[in-house]
Steps between C-alpha positions, in 0.01 A plus 500: 500500500722559805812492285347741245400744776853491641650579159252786453595646839866477406438674168303777669781566745742517209269750320486722809878497537545591132261793545671634812844459344414716198712821482193725475310328782351728766378355834151348459255345745342157455199624297722707269733201451203276415376756247848540349520122448150480351344313792139600558319534832417128503869406510632765737518246783756304296710814465466574872620147590793525259601839644482358853719202403758725333508731802541207739787373285668842520496545121281812518423748779196704598547872565264783597142481373553124447694546177750239385864543394822303473675510842827643363315784327373630835807411715306219663646184654314182594632271771471354848544725802752403768445717807759562771374507858601869512227569240693562178493243223662371183311403189645198323478581129339217304697587187822295488815706542317808633595651836278498808312817590525668841165599653505739797254419782278797412480378139379144565136612529281214619733236356638236737792258497457235231249697292541509123479867404557761233729788596589822318863609492515841670876542520770350279803327642718797408295719738476245780550622853607155620858396571461230235336681207188337362180624341217590738130444443148536634239222506202600285306175478475166679451212255475213749529477876779280628308418819128431512538384859748608768607323819567717803450572869186669632560820699272765650501871577231683695280546192571218256655162428778448249721218373878531480616289201759229571690612191680827593502591129124550528550835669136595563291371790155375397186625670253222591173454687530165683197274521455165672668205324478133600306607808770742619554872464849585364724654766808719504816305406302238306644391167239552229457481123354814343342539156587843361222727381538758225750768604442821309677775697847511651375759752324226697622154597382196305205306644426131505287222643626226732424170326692258724602501865825305545532543877708690759840606367691304765287182487684185385487450123338835417828648374554228240131499410531873428792426265290235323216748449730787407661305217180314402662160552269202437474270802236240418498286185173487301291184543556394137877507558478290817271247330740473208795462737332229708481282189881501463667191658709566810775267375665445164325220314663242276310640201648845563854362493454340160720649227724686747874460551547314831749675733383341826832322555708819477635690800268802479459748788305816581639801689250753635439732797435340841131585497430422133197281437503482120808376317497567127867446409750221551858447379739224405868564418766256383862555407561341163793475265594852396249681721164466671148377434226709667140392530240757608163339567192720534153399616284428195200710603380503139420129534223592744396854403345492155469820291155655525393300807357670809826421679701660221282812484534554876877445493529753217283750688720472811819503293723389785507394863535768768722443805390688813657465848224276635373323189538422132225595257568233237446518127380138503289316761703320768397158367729583206753752636585299814385165367536320170694782328747553785826307461483340843768241585457126448186527283450493123451839337445613140760749378632696205876459486780702349828314445806719448859397430785738590870475421777562753487874424130525580388532137172326417555240231164329472141534618210259502139524623274215604178397677618297799407333827726534807518389863698748711734328750556799732307813603778742603457839660735784410646488851572127480645530147723789615627293795584211265683732258706645785611154622700223332284252310419201720246311288345489153280801575803704603700393195210581264445840657870592484507394134194715434664802666813463284282544191281773653803702615648481148170607339471791746856614424436483125171690537662799670788495253238529226357815661229382741433744785519394864162637605431235764349653813491341845151420624351515847243244601250600767443225757151524653324322784166318488312830536685655208719723718858553378749362755832514315665542160725263306735639240522273195834529323567400141753232597639212294191283544279775350755577228520132398127480430495849346766418239334175395158665467653786298668249269175309446299818438753623245514166320120483472479859373763429235315184392166680467658786307686266263184298435298816438233392747285784641582526871527729799850625583640666809647832386697776670562780254803729498468797739449862395824700489325792672398286799851361532638854488274602789610193694866585438444840667348316796807277528740795475309672781604206720866574428550198273687539172312353208532507122245509218233253612364457149798262461424166664860466621469818707186366667687180587792704642259701715331188635840351582614824670199522732485128586511457877485875572237692696374653177450168316133446579367855438713542187383167360141602568570827317647313205200267476269802494706645213466184291190396311277243659525143377179383333350237273480544123453291185827625348843386630627851578780377723572541869722796596565399861601144410676604176312230310365529145240228552320448828166369623337360814469122489595373846205595727169396340336431839522866599526692166261480207773619263693178559192289435452674165867445414461126577211490256700688237796264535265210433348695210608256235305224680177700523229534242504835324162593648635481859797731449480866599496780244749784549235767581355269767847432643575872499186572704597225746854642527366847585257356754753285688750787500235701685413220745870451571544870585190492718623191687847648554353820642269302730789288628721805566212685666417207728861458615532874565179490702631214714828684559314808621276283717808342659642838601161629607472212746848582632389856568191374682718271715724799582806282460619558144769271365827662390615419145813556297441776246686672217465860381399487132432871446536831682249783465465835672215360707671179615653165415347233279609169648454138402482198726693237296358215706145598407552702179289783638567869442405772746586851613700626795368855523759765575294613799569166673878555482493647850871487584576811290363751252557348155549699180471352151811540285396466133862494378592209727151349486495449875355630825759659731456585870576864576661437842640146499567488125358147482381433147271256320566397140390233254640163601517570874389209715262566787287324759138609479158427646150591387367841605174538305284302258248661265282222356304746287804643321688168520797679657724421794734721705800377698718641775870434551542271802840611627437874477508691827361854546758771548545545873498868582761618748356574846494872585792628704416571864528859605778604732380607837 
């Protein structure tokens, strides 16, 4: 019966669409549509549900007097609202290939960042007042709220309490009426979680109810807890998952090894960050006649996580692990992620292995895939591996690692020759004390030790994707579609504004030339960030659509099943020919999983970036409180009429030096030269200038930081001449 009802609903939606698409159709309400389709009063609820589903899907739109039309017929656009902290917004059009819509602050209505809305086009791109012409719109209906709950800081005026959202893109403060929670009355500067109430009028602020008191803003752990609540990250595992996990042996049993290829005598090593606790990939490289043999061995999580189990359902729900400065929120319980699945040294571990043969020119000649068991002989950190690579080989480990780098360096060279883009970005790790306070930063460079592992993982991922595609097995691929020419054109204007010559960026070669030209310059980091924002976001899909950034036709994620559900699904797909037909995934089911884990990945990435930014601001806030701010090297990355945008390369933090703090002269902005010039001393500031700067102000609410130049001295006025007697 359930299947029949579903088909009926689908047919009804199709009937409604046919009616609305008719040339002579005039806008009708739900009762008129039901009558037109011959549905009596008893079945009007079915029509109402179908209309609601079609509206939610963006296939139809509701206009005045609750009448329904096709969106295009009424200049309506459905999409997700992205609000800037200044109040204006952009509506991401859900129709592929259609441009975003600009929404002025006064036209957002009661919509908030992240809401899915319907907007009416009120001004075409040809009449746009913006510097970059684009159509403008006005929000007319909110389909779904992006935030049912909001995390923020409690504040108070003389007459009322309000919460300032942690996300500066949520531009409205929320009125609340605090009540006692957990035996304590919420106080000013407490972090709280607020459930939004219905917001009907833009003329008054939204209201909400405090549903959780996290604690004082500056209390240890409250900052990260607020990130966890803000991004709805799951902390505890359900009881059923823990019970299922406890039944899994902590060591590899003899029965589990049966039928697997035994690699325990091979010289296999892992290379991971210093503080890594789960190791899901290991390598083995040998130089053979005419080339190299590469073995990439990945933890066989699928041997322990069965499809449809409570453990599997929870891993799918989480989608991936989340890495915060003071903790990891794992996809799998620690008994698996740090235990029997982790490729710890000197113990037996179950793996899925990819064996690749390369000739002397770095061309792959042969690939093979197998269920294996390994025993890693060394657990290397990136720092230790880098030190070995930079020194002559003194033992077998050194010789093996140098051999591995010869192959990795060749693969890397070939990859960039084939068109891959060098989009690697340096990372900054926040080092915190036992109380969670940031005490210093460590810049993590993409050196040879990282590149070695990266190239081997890329090779394995590509080989697996090609195998799945050639076999015709339904699977999840990692895709990065070609960018929009319009977005690249806008980015080109941004590059030219920095005084850098650049060609047509729709040609991959021109993008590579640009990346080579800015490498090592002051502009490299901001321009790379700008390029990434101009490209489409990588995602998961059931079709091998290729990977633009890597210049690969076939690509998937196979090498991190402990921390990514996509990789676990790919392991299962690769073993598809061994599984019974009833256990394999159907394409629609895989497609839904791909969409879900793409969303959890984006959510995790935003949480990780947000947490690191919060810790950086906390570090500088503590320096201000100590009244002894540290002086850092800084680089000017942009010049505006109101000041200098600078970046601290050591910390990868951007801030503003306001023109009012340049007290040694009166500075005037020169648009032609794109620099600030002192009227008296003629000292100037331009992009690329190196400075020494210290923190001047931190705004935790707006997530902004201001700096002051350390070696700047106020202009000393000449003393007045003494009068002659």
